C-alpha positions in Angstrom: -0.4 0.2 -0.3 1.8 3.4 -1.2 1.3 5.3 2.5 -0.7 8.8 1.8 0.8 11.7 3.9 -1.1 13.5 6.5 -1.4 16.9 6.3 0.8 17.4 9.7 4.0 17.4 7.1 4.4 16.6 3.2 1.3 17.1 0.5 -2.2 17.9 2.2 -4.4 14.8 2.0 -7.8 16.1 0.7 -9.6 12.6 2.1 -8.7 13.1 5.7 -12.4 14.2 7.0 -13.9 11.0 5.4 -10.2 9.0 6.6 -10.9 10.5 9.9 -14.5 9.8 10.8 -13.7 5.8 9.8 -10.5 6.0 11.9 -12.7 7.3 15.0 -15.1 4.5 14.4 -12.6 1.7 13.7 -10.8 2.4 16.9 -14.0 2.1 19.0 -14.3 -1.0 17.6 -11.2 -1.9 18.6 -11.1 -1.1 21.8 -14.6 -3.0 22.1 -13.2 -6.2 20.7 -10.2 -5.5 23.3 -12.6 -5.1 26.2 -14.1 -8.2 25.2 -10.7 -10.1 25.2 -9.8 -12.5 28.2 -7.6 -11.3 30.6 -3.8 -11.4 29.9 -4.6 -11.1 25.7 -5.7 -7.6 25.6 -3.2 -4.7 25.8 -0.2 -6.0 28.7 0.4 -8.7 26.0 0.8 -6.1 23.3 3.9 -6.3 22.2 5.4 -2.3 21.8 8.4 -2.6 19.7 8.2 -5.2 16.5 10.4 -6.0 13.5 8.5 -5.5 10.5 8.9 -6.8 6.9 7.2 -6.7 3.3 4.6 -9.7 4.5 3.6 -8.8 7.9 3.7 -5.0 7.4 -0.4 -4.7 6.4 -1.4 -6.4 10.2 1.6 -5.1 12.2 1.7 -1.3 10.8 -1.6 -0.4 8.8 -4.5 -2.8 11.0 -2.7 -1.3 14.3 -2.3 2.4 13.2 -6.3 2.4 13.5 -5.8 2.1 17.4 -2.6 3.2 18.5 0.3 5.2 16.2 2.7 3.3 14.8 6.1 4.9 14.4 8.3 3.3 12.1 12.1 3.2 12.1 13.9 2.8 9.0 17.5 1.4 9.7 20.5 -0.9 8.6 23.0 -2.9 10.4 25.6 -0.8 8.6 23.8 2.3 9.8 25.8 4.1 13.1 23.7 7.1 13.7 21.1 3.9 13.7 22.3 2.0 16.5 22.6 5.8 18.2 18.9 6.8 17.6 17.0 2.7 18.0 17.8 2.5 21.5 16.1 5.6 22.6 13.4 5.4 20.5 12.4 1.9 21.9 12.8 2.9 25.2 10.9 5.9 24.7 8.3 3.5 23.5 8.2 1.6 26.4 8.0 4.6 28.3 5.1 6.0 26.7 3.5 2.6 27.9 1.1 1.7 24.7 0.0 5.2 23.5 2.5 4.5 20.5 3.7 0.9 19.3 7.3 1.1 17.4 8.0 -0.7 14.1 11.9 -1.2 13.1 11.9 -2.2 9.6 15.4 -3.1 7.9 15.7 -1.3 4.7 18.4 -3.9 3.2 15.4 -6.5 3.3 12.6 -4.5 2.7 13.5 -2.0 -0.3 9.6 -1.6 -1.2 8.7 -0.3 1.7 11.9 1.8 1.5 10.8 3.2 -1.5 7.2 3.4 -1.0 7.6 6.1 2.0 10.1 7.5 -0.3 12.8 7.6 2.4 16.0 9.7 1.3 18.6 8.5 4.0 18.6 7.0 7.5 18.0 6.8 9.9 14.3 7.5 9.0 11.3 7.6 11.5 7.9 8.2 9.7 4.3 7.6 11.7 1.2 5.6 10.7 -2.7 6.8 11.9 -5.4 5.2 10.6 -3.6 4.1 7.9 -2.3 7.5 6.7 1.5 8.1 6.6 3.5 10.8 7.5 7.8 12.0 8.0 8.8 12.8 11.3 12.3 13.4 11.1 15.5 12.4 9.8 18.8 11.8 11.3 19.7 10.6 15.0 17.5 13.8 16.9 18.2 14.6 20.4 16.2 12.8 22.6 14.5 16.2 24.2 13.0 17.1 20.1 12.1 13.0 19.8 10.0 13.4 22.5 8.3 16.6 21.5 7.6 15.1 18.2 6.2 11.9 19.7 3.9 13.5 22.3 3.1 16.2 19.0 1.7 12.7 17.6 0.3 11.3 20.3 -1.9 14.7 20.7 -3.1 14.6 16.8 -3.5 10.7 16.8 -6.4 11.7 19.8 -7.5 14.7 18.4 -8.0 14.1 14.5 -9.1 10.5 14.8 -10.0 9.7 18.5 -6.9 7.3 18.5 -5.7 7.1 22.0 -3.8 3.7 22.2 -3.7 1.0 23.6 -2.3 1.9 27.6 0.1 -1.4 28.7 -1.7 -3.0 31.6 -5.1 -1.1 31.2 -8.4 -2.9 33.1 -5.1 -5.1 35.2 -5.6 -3.0 38.5 -9.1 -4.3 39.3 -9.3 -7.1 37.0 -12.0 -6.0 35.7 -13.4 -5.6 31.7 -14.3 -2.1 31.3 -17.3 -1.5 28.7 -16.0 0.3 25.4 -17.0 4.0 25.3 -20.2 4.3 23.2 -20.2 5.2 19.7 -21.4 9.1 19.0 -25.1 9.1 17.3 -24.0 9.5 13.4 -24.7 12.7 11.6 -27.0 11.7 8.3 -26.2 15.2 7.0 -22.5 15.2 7.7 -22.3 11.7 6.3 -24.0 12.7 2.7 -21.9 15.7 2.5 -18.6 13.2 2.6 -20.2 10.9 0.0 -20.9 14.1 -2.2 -17.3 15.0 -1.4 -16.3 11.4 -2.6 -18.6 11.2 -5.7 -17.3 14.7 -6.7 -20.3 16.5 -5.9 -18.3 19.4 -5.0 -21.6 21.6 -5.1 -23.7 19.1 -2.9 -20.8 18.7 -0.8 -20.9 22.6 -0.1 -24.2 23.1 0.9 -24.4 19.6 3.1 -21.6 20.7 5.0 -22.9 24.6 5.2 -26.3 22.6 6.3 -24.4 20.8 9.3 -22.4 24.2 10.6 -25.8 26.2 10.8 -27.0 23.7 13.2 -23.4 23.1 14.6 -21.3 25.8 14.7 -18.5 24.3 16.3 -18.8 20.7 14.0 -14.8 20.8 13.7 -15.0 18.1 11.0 -18.0 19.7 8.7 -15.8 22.7 8.9 -12.9 21.2 7.5 -14.5 19.3 5.1 -16.2 22.5 3.7 -12.9 24.4 3.1 -11.5 21.0 1.7 -15.0 21.0 -0.8 -14.9 24.5 -1.7 -11.2 24.6 -3.0 -11.7 21.0 -4.7 -14.6 23.3 -6.2 -12.2 25.9 -7.1 -9.7 23.5 -8.7 -11.6 20.5 -10.7 -11.9 22.4 -13.6 -8.7 24.6 -14.2 -6.2 24.0 -16.7 -3.0 23.9 -14.5 -0.9 24.6 -17.4 -3.0 28.1 -18.5 -3.0 28.9 -14.3 0.3 29.0 -13.8 1.3 30.5 -16.8 -1.4 33.6 -16.2 0.6 33.3 -12.4 3.5 33.6 -13.9 3.0 36.4 -16.4 0.8 38.7 -14.0 2.5 39.1 -11.2 -0.5 41.6 -9.8 -3.5 40.3 -11.1 -4.9 38.7 -8.0 -7.4 36.5 -9.2 -4.4 34.4 -11.1 -2.5 34.4 -7.7 -5.6 33.2 -6.1 -6.2 30.6 -8.5 -2.4 29.4 -8.6 -2.1 29.0 -5.0 -5.6 26.6 -5.0 -3.6 24.6 -7.3 -0.1 25.1 -5.3 -2.3 23.6 -2.2 -4.0 20.6 -4.2 -0.3 19.7 -5.2 1.1 19.5 -2.3 3.1 22.1 -2.3 1.9 24.0 0.6 4.4 26.6 1.6 4.1 28.0 -2.1 1.1 28.6 -2.0 1.2 30.4 1.4 4.2 32.1 0.4 2.2 33.2 -3.0 -0.8 34.8 -1.0 1.7 36.5 1.4 3.5 38.4 -1.2 0.2 39.3 -2.8 -1.1 40.4 0.2 2.3 42.8 0.6 2.0 44.3 -3.2 -1.8 45.0 -2.9 -4.6 47.0 -1.2 -8.1 47.5 -0.5 -10.0 44.9 -2.2 -7.5 43.1 -4.0 -5.4 42.8 -0.7 -8.6 41.6 1.7 -9.4 39.3 -1.0 -5.6 37.7 -0.9 -5.8 37.6 3.1 -9.1 36.0 3.2 -8.2 33.2 0.5 -5.1 32.6 3.1 -7.2 32.1 6.2 -8.9 29.4 4.2 -6.2 27.7 3.3 -5.3 27.9 6.9 -8.4 25.7 7.9 -7.8 23.6 4.9 -4.0 22.2 6.2 -5.1 22.7 9.9 -4.0 25.4 12.8 -1.8 23.0 14.2 0.6 22.2 11.1 3.9 24.2 11.4 3.5 25.9 8.6 0.2 27.2 9.0 2.2 29.3 11.9 5.1 30.1 10.2 2.8 31.4 7.3 0.4 33.7 10.1 3.6 34.8 11.7 4.4 36.4 7.9 1.2 37.3 7.4 1.1 39.5 10.5 4.5 40.8 9.8 3.3 42.0 6.1 -0.2 43.7 7.4 1.0 44.9 11.1 
């Protein structure tokens, strides 16, 4: 399976809304199955550090990622920095006690996985959450930095996908099995919006997401879905070559720059999209400046406010405006 990048890093995954909803449901199902297991076969028996190859990747990484963030350590026997990093990752994995799982992949024996993840050098550390891959860092990073990255990973897994891991020793204190948390009631309008988005009916998706937000203004899933649907609606019939030509030839044409920024974002060039719009805000005034600013804020919502690229672009925008 070709890994997909989450919006935390790499290209923006425009299927993230649907994936998040599905992942939350799978996480609840996995917790229910674990609660029904006999004592000794649940979290306490789970392996936290595992060796993975191409034959076991589907089961050990993709399937497990529906319940716990899986951190992948790409390494090789001849790699000296790997020998420095791997023990730190293994120790931290044990310390996090089931909130993450560490999958170790020997690149010499698993070239297909090495290539699918686009690894440029080792050691390289990735993560998979709900079947979606994202790069974390490369090289033998300091332990404090690694710990910070893992904390952010765990937070993102819980907030976006409802995945909280498998706490080691859970349920052993009193020997009692705890029932799984009840699934939240389904929202048929939200489900219809997701279905329309998947089917390419952007107009229907936009209307459905707007209807959800009219009743539930704080619905994060609908808000993110609406931003994605509006973005896809703007680019689905665009001639990419013509849009980029117009943007290059007419740098002061705000409409041309907005269209090019949309294509940049859909293509995964997040920093380019943000930089283009910040420059447009800087060069313009009045209604043109406001149009560029509003579009930039809309793209911030699509990527996600916790993304570091959004934080950096917000700072750049503030410096231009003030």
